[in-house]
C-alpha positions as CSV (number, residue, x, y, z in Angstrom):
1,X,0.0,0.0,0.0
2,X,1.3,3.5,-0.9
3,X,1.9,6.1,1.8
4,X,-0.7,8.3,0.3
5,X,-3.3,5.5,0.4
6,X,-2.3,4.6,4.0
7,X,-2.8,8.2,5.0
8,X,-6.1,8.4,3.3
9,X,-7.3,5.2,5.1
10,X,-6.1,6.5,8.4
11,X,-7.9,9.8,7.9
12,X,-11.1,7.9,7.2
13,X,-10.8,5.5,10.1
14,X,-12.0,5.9,13.7
15,X,-10.1,8.4,15.8
16,X,-7.4,7.0,18.1
17,X,-8.2,6.6,21.8
18,X,-4.7,5.6,23.1
19,X,-1.0,6.1,22.5
20,X,0.8,3.0,21.2
21,X,4.0,1.7,23.0
22,X,6.9,0.6,20.8
23,X,9.8,-1.5,22.1
24,X,13.2,-0.3,20.7
25,X,15.1,-3.4,21.9
26,X,15.8,-4.3,18.2
27,X,16.7,-0.9,17.0
28,X,20.3,-1.9,16.5
29,X,19.5,-5.4,15.1
30,X,21.8,-6.6,12.4
31,X,18.7,-8.2,10.7
32,X,17.1,-5.8,8.2
33,X,13.8,-7.7,8.4
34,X,13.7,-7.1,12.1
35,X,14.4,-3.4,11.6
36,X,11.8,-3.1,8.9
37,X,9.2,-4.7,11.2
38,X,10.1,-2.0,13.8
39,X,9.7,0.6,11.1
40,X,6.3,-0.7,10.2
41,X,5.2,-0.3,13.8
42,X,6.5,3.3,13.8
43,X,4.8,4.0,10.5
44,X,1.4,2.9,11.8
45,X,1.8,5.2,14.9
46,X,3.0,8.1,12.8
47,X,0.2,8.0,10.3
48,X,-2.6,7.2,12.8
49,X,-1.6,9.1,15.9
50,X,1.5,11.2,15.6
51,X,2.5,10.1,19.2
52,X,4.1,7.0,20.6
53,X,5.8,5.8,23.7
54,X,9.2,4.1,23.4
55,X,10.7,1.6,25.9
56,X,14.2,0.2,26.0
57,X,15.3,3.6,24.7
58,X,18.9,3.3,26.1
59,X,19.1,6.5,28.2
60,X,20.4,5.6,31.7
61,X,18.1,6.3,34.6
62,X,20.9,8.0,36.4
63,X,21.4,10.5,33.6
64,X,17.7,11.4,33.7
65,X,17.7,11.7,37.5
66,X,20.7,14.1,37.5
67,X,19.1,16.3,34.9
68,X,15.9,16.4,37.0
69,X,17.7,17.4,40.2
70,X,19.7,20.1,38.3
71,X,16.5,21.4,36.9
72,X,14.9,21.7,40.3
73,X,18.0,23.5,41.6
74,X,17.7,26.0,38.7
75,X,14.0,26.7,39.2
76,X,14.5,27.2,42.9
77,X,16.7,30.3,42.2
78,X,15.1,33.7,42.8
79,X,13.3,35.2,39.8
80,X,15.9,38.0,39.8
81,X,18.7,35.5,39.3
82,X,16.8,33.6,36.6
83,X,15.9,36.8,34.7
84,X,19.6,37.5,34.2
85,X,19.4,35.1,31.3
86,X,15.9,36.1,30.1
87,X,15.2,34.5,26.7
88,X,14.1,37.8,25.3
89,X,17.7,39.0,25.5
90,X,18.8,36.4,23.0
91,X,18.0,36.6,19.3
92,X,18.2,32.8,19.1
93,X,15.7,32.1,21.9
94,X,18.2,30.6,24.4
95,X,17.8,31.1,28.1
96,X,15.1,31.4,30.7
97,X,11.4,32.2,30.2
98,X,9.3,33.0,33.2
99,X,5.7,31.9,34.0
100,X,3.1,33.3,31.5
101,X,5.8,34.7,29.2
102,X,5.1,32.3,26.4
103,X,1.8,31.6,24.7
104,X,1.6,28.5,22.5
105,X,-2.2,29.0,21.8
106,X,-3.0,32.5,20.6
107,X,-6.6,32.1,22.0
108,X,-5.1,31.7,25.5
109,X,-3.7,34.2,28.0
110,X,-0.3,32.6,28.5
111,X,1.4,29.3,29.4
112,X,1.5,28.4,33.1
113,X,5.1,27.2,33.2
114,X,8.7,28.4,33.4
115,X,11.5,27.0,31.3
116,X,15.1,27.1,30.3
117,X,16.1,26.5,26.7
118,X,19.4,25.5,25.1
119,X,20.9,23.8,22.1
120,X,23.9,21.8,20.9
121,X,27.1,22.4,22.8
122,X,29.9,20.0,23.5
123,X,30.4,19.0,27.2
124,X,33.9,20.4,26.7
125,X,32.8,23.7,25.0
126,X,34.5,24.9,21.9
127,X,34.5,28.5,20.7
128,X,34.2,27.5,17.0
129,X,32.0,24.4,16.8
130,X,31.6,23.3,13.2
131,X,28.1,21.9,14.0
132,X,26.9,25.5,14.5
133,X,28.5,26.9,11.3
134,X,25.3,26.8,9.2
135,X,22.6,27.6,11.8
136,X,21.6,30.8,9.9
137,X,18.5,32.2,11.5
138,X,19.1,30.2,14.7
139,X,22.8,31.0,15.1
140,X,24.1,32.0,18.5
141,X,25.6,30.4,21.7
142,X,23.8,29.0,24.7
143,X,23.6,31.1,27.9
144,X,24.0,29.5,31.3
145,X,23.2,30.6,34.9
146,X,26.2,31.8,36.9
147,X,27.1,30.2,40.2
148,X,25.0,27.0,39.8
149,X,27.6,24.2,40.0
150,X,26.7,21.1,38.0
151,X,23.7,22.5,36.2
152,X,25.2,22.8,32.8
153,X,27.0,19.4,32.8
154,X,23.9,17.6,34.2
155,X,21.4,18.9,31.6
156,X,23.9,18.7,28.8
157,X,24.7,15.1,29.6
158,X,21.0,14.3,29.2
159,X,20.8,16.4,26.1
160,X,23.6,14.4,24.4
161,X,22.0,11.1,25.5
162,X,18.6,12.2,24.0
163,X,20.3,13.4,20.8
164,X,22.0,10.0,20.4
165,X,18.6,8.4,20.7
166,X,17.2,10.8,18.1
167,X,19.9,10.0,15.7
168,X,18.9,6.3,16.0
169,X,15.3,7.1,15.4
170,X,15.8,8.8,12.0
171,X,16.7,5.5,10.2
172,X,13.5,4.0,11.7
173,X,11.5,6.9,10.3
174,X,13.2,6.4,6.9
175,X,12.2,2.8,6.9
176,X,8.7,3.8,7.9
177,X,8.5,6.0,4.8
178,X,9.9,3.2,2.5
179,X,13.2,5.1,2.1
180,X,16.8,4.0,2.5
181,X,17.8,4.0,6.1
182,X,20.4,6.7,5.6
183,X,17.9,9.1,3.8
184,X,18.0,11.7,6.5
185,X,21.7,11.4,7.3
186,X,22.8,14.3,5.2
187,X,20.0,16.4,6.5
188,X,20.7,15.9,10.2
189,X,24.5,16.2,10.4
190,X,24.6,19.1,12.9
191,X,22.2,18.2,15.7
192,X,19.7,21.0,15.2
193,X,18.1,20.0,18.5
194,X,16.7,22.3,21.2
195,X,16.1,21.1,24.7
196,X,13.8,22.7,27.4
197,X,13.7,21.9,31.0
198,X,10.3,22.9,32.3
199,X,8.6,23.5,35.6
200,X,4.8,23.6,35.9
201,X,3.5,25.1,39.1
202,X,0.4,23.4,40.4
203,X,-2.7,25.0,39.0
204,X,-5.3,25.6,41.7
205,X,-8.4,27.7,42.3
206,X,-11.0,28.4,39.6
207,X,-10.5,26.6,36.3
208,X,-9.7,29.0,33.4
209,X,-9.0,27.1,30.2
210,X,-7.3,30.2,28.8
211,X,-4.5,29.7,31.3
212,X,-3.1,26.2,31.4
213,X,0.4,24.6,31.7
214,X,1.0,24.9,28.0
215,X,-1.7,25.7,25.5
216,X,-2.8,23.5,22.6
217,X,-0.1,23.5,19.9
218,X,2.0,21.4,17.6
219,X,5.8,21.2,17.9
220,X,8.0,22.9,15.4
221,X,10.7,20.3,14.6
222,X,10.8,16.7,13.2
223,X,10.0,15.1,16.4
224,X,10.1,15.6,20.2
225,X,11.6,13.2,22.8
226,X,9.8,13.9,26.1
227,X,10.6,12.8,29.6
228,X,7.7,13.3,32.0
229,X,7.8,13.2,35.8
230,X,6.3,10.0,37.0
231,X,2.9,9.7,38.6
232,X,1.6,13.1,37.4
233,X,-0.9,13.3,34.6
234,X,-0.7,16.4,32.5
235,X,-0.1,15.7,28.8
236,X,-3.1,15.4,26.5
237,X,-3.3,14.7,22.8
238,X,-6.2,15.8,20.5
239,X,-7.7,13.2,18.1
240,X,-9.7,13.8,15.0
241,X,-13.0,13.9,16.9
242,X,-11.6,16.7,19.1
243,X,-11.3,14.5,22.1
244,X,-8.4,15.0,24.5
245,X,-6.7,11.7,25.1
246,X,-4.5,11.4,28.2
247,X,-0.8,10.5,27.7
248,X,0.3,9.7,31.3
249,X,3.9,8.9,32.3
250,X,4.5,5.2,31.9
251,X,7.5,3.9,33.9
252,X,10.6,3.1,31.7
253,X,9.3,5.0,28.7
254,X,9.7,8.3,26.9
255,X,7.1,10.0,24.7
256,X,8.0,10.6,21.0
257,X,5.7,12.9,19.0
258,X,6.1,14.2,15.5
259,X,6.4,17.9,14.7
260,X,5.7,20.2,11.9
261,X,9.0,19.6,10.0
262,X,8.0,15.9,9.4
263,X,4.4,17.0,8.6
264,X,5.8,19.3,5.9
265,X,8.4,16.7,4.6
266,X,5.6,14.1,4.3
267,X,2.8,16.3,3.2
268,X,0.9,15.4,6.3
269,X,1.2,11.7,5.8
270,X,2.9,11.7,9.2
271,X,0.8,13.7,11.7
272,X,2.0,16.6,13.8
273,X,-0.7,16.2,16.4
274,X,-2.1,19.0,18.6
275,X,-1.4,18.5,22.3
276,X,-1.4,20.4,25.6
277,X,-0.4,20.0,29.3
278,X,-2.5,20.9,32.3
279,X,-1.1,20.4,35.8
280,X,-4.0,20.1,38.2
281,X,-2.3,17.5,40.3
282,X,-1.8,19.9,43.2
283,X,2.0,19.5,43.1
284,X,4.9,20.8,41.0
285,X,5.6,19.0,37.8
286,X,8.8,18.8,35.8
287,X,9.3,17.6,32.2
288,X,12.2,17.7,29.7
289,X,11.5,17.7,26.0
290,X,14.2,17.5,23.3
291,X,13.0,19.0,20.0
292,X,15.0,17.3,17.2
293,X,14.9,18.9,13.8
294,X,16.6,18.8,10.5
295,X,19.7,21.0,10.1
296,X,18.6,24.6,10.0
297,X,19.8,25.2,6.4
298,X,17.8,22.3,5.0
299,X,14.7,23.1,2.8
300,X,11.6,21.3,3.9
301,X,10.7,19.9,0.5
302,X,8.1,17.2,0.3
303,X,9.1,13.5,-0.1
304,X,7.9,12.6,-3.6
305,X,6.0,9.4,-2.5
306,X,3.9,11.6,-0.1
307,X,2.5,13.8,-3.0
308,X,-0.1,12.7,-5.6
309,X,-2.8,14.2,-7.7
310,X,-5.2,13.2,-5.0
311,X,-2.9,14.6,-2.3
312,X,-1.4,17.7,-3.8
313,X,1.4,19.7,-2.1
314,X,0.0,21.4,1.1
315,X,2.9,23.6,2.3
316,X,5.2,26.3,0.9
317,X,8.8,25.2,0.9
318,X,10.9,27.0,3.6
319,X,14.2,26.3,5.3
320,X,14.0,24.6,8.7
321,X,15.8,27.4,10.6
322,X,13.5,30.1,9.2
323,X,10.4,28.1,10.1
324,X,11.6,27.3,13.7
325,X,12.5,31.0,14.3
326,X,9.1,32.3,13.1
327,X,7.3,29.8,15.3
328,X,9.5,30.9,18.3
329,X,8.8,34.5,17.6
330,X,5.1,33.8,17.7
331,X,5.4,31.9,20.9
332,X,7.5,34.4,22.8
333,X,6.2,37.6,21.2
334,X,9.6,38.9,20.0
């Protein structure tokens, strides 16, 4: 069955009511048949849902725990200290954003979370990193809080572990699209990946759906790898019948969801699905998403097998960096 036909069938089928779980234990298998079977499972999730859980993802628990503790240390700083690296001071949207300073849903009044955003950087930092040479619209260094020992190394260690996982996922997505496994290799050489560490204060008092943890939105890049704090339900995913489906933390898993770059590449054969987060648990919630995109200088041109007379081109071709920067401008209002 062609990709276009599979997408048509999915759009005509019943709306999803759960998020599938995919086991990555065979992601490094030497057997191409085994890898293709894994790619088939990924394709089904990408076409029908746009979200999946992955287990046996290979990121050590200790690496995640250290990043979480470092995040808690950062968010416990005074607002004055955190505002020293206000994201609005950086043209490349790196640094700290306070509560209600972002707004992912234009119909809302702001996102009830605070965050810290950063991109690629070697653990042993280099002044002239060739991976950043072609960032174009998104060029610029990370900014880090002063006098917070261990924060940078802890969150960067998790960042590099998540990037390594993301690099393993691209060949799976290629197989899912009936492409050679290395199809995305020349388009993802420079780790155009942004990470955010997020703190959602508990939302109490009268319910106002115009102010929630993060408003309904799609992600900008190819896909997101999300760690969620255990035992706190917040993430919800919107299906075709406009029903919000819970995506609770499942022990030992990460959430992977597709973003707009893949939707543009695949002419919406792969779904960039609307989602939101609402923290009405009564306790603080932390999460860490890695937004993994194509290199910023790559044009988001449709894959030929995803376009047909019955499914004409849906999107104007733009470069990845320009697209991400325009979406960030809209989110942060600068």
